[in-house]
N, C-alpha and C positions, 0 to 999 in steps of 0.2 A: 480483581483486576475486574474491569467491565470497559467494553471496545465499542462503538457505535458511531457507524457509518453514515455518512451525508453527503448529499450534492448531487447524485445522478440522477439522471434523465434523459427526454429522446432529444436528439440534437443530430444537423443534416451532416454531411461527411465535409470535412476541413475546419468543424468548429472546435467550440472549444467548454469545458467545463472543469472545475476543479471540485473535486471528493476533500473530504474532510475526515478525520479519525478521532474522534475525543474521546480521551482514557480516564478513568476514575479509580479511584481505589487502592490506590498502593504510589509509591512515588516515581512519577512519569522519568524522570530525567536516571532512572535505572534500568528501562527499558528501549532497548531495540524495537523496529517497527516495520514492518513488511508488508506488501499490496502484492495479492495475488489476484485472481480471476479467473473464471468458470464462464465457458462458453459452452452454451446448449450440448449435451453428449459427450463435452471434455472434460479433463480432471480439471482441477484447482490449480492453475501455474503462477510461476514467479512472475512480479512485473517491476518491482521497485522495493529498495529498504535503503532503511536510513540507521547508523548507530545513533546511540544515547546523546551522544554531545552534538551530532548533527552535520560533525565533517566529516564523514564518508557516508557516501550517496552510493548505489549500486542498480544498474539498470537491464532489464531483459533487452536483448538484441532488436525486437520489434518495437519497440517502445522509444528506444536511448534516440536522444535527439528532438524527440516529440514531447514525453514527458519530464517533469520535474517534482521530486519528491522532497518536502522542506518539513521542518519540525517547530513548533513554536512551546518551549517548555514553561513559559510563563501560563499558555493558556492550555498546556496539555494537548496539546492537538498536531497530527500528522495532515500535510498537506497532499494531496495528488494533483497536481497541475496538467492536464492534459489539454495540448492543443494539435490541431492536423488531424483531427480524428478520421479511421475510418472504419468501413463498416464491421472490418474485424476485428474490431476493438469490442465491439458488443457481447456483453458480459456484466454477472455480477461479480463486484467487485468486494472484496475482500480486505480488511486489516487484521493484522494478528501482532503478540507484542510477544519477545521473550526475554527475560531477565537478563543483567548483565551479570549475576551471581552465577546463571547458567552457561552463559556464552560472554566469554571474556570478548574484549573487540578484537583480539588475533582472532578465537575460535570463528567465531561471526565473520570474518572474510572468507572461509572458507563455506561456511555451512549458510549463507543467509537465504540462497534458493529452495532451503531443504523445506519441505512445506511442516514437517514435521517436527522442524525445529521451535518451531511457536506454539506457545500452550495455548494461551487465550484468545479467539476469533470473536469479531464482529457478527451480524446475521446478516451483512452485506447490501449494496446499493445496485439497483438495474442502471444500467448505462448503454443506450441504445443508439447507435449510430445508422440514422439513413442514409441512402445509397443517394 
């Protein structure tokens, strides 16, 4: 499995970006996907997650109402639409995958925030929000 993030960049506060996480190497619809971010000097923190079917989505309180996670299984891609960006959203954004064989949907509802639940990570994409 390989994940590649794209779509990061520099944007002013209040602006928008859409990140993409493109998946290859296995059956995409057998994987849940999570987005995490790491700001300078901090840990990699949970941002949003989506189950294999796209039916269930989860968000960190800090981004709820501003970010939207979605997936297109035909394109093997997960999107993170980020609106009303704030300087504190500045970070490297990573997507991670965990298979449904490891994380059944019920189990995943309790584990989606846990970094170690994800087996494969992309290289990250930088998002910088200027004030």
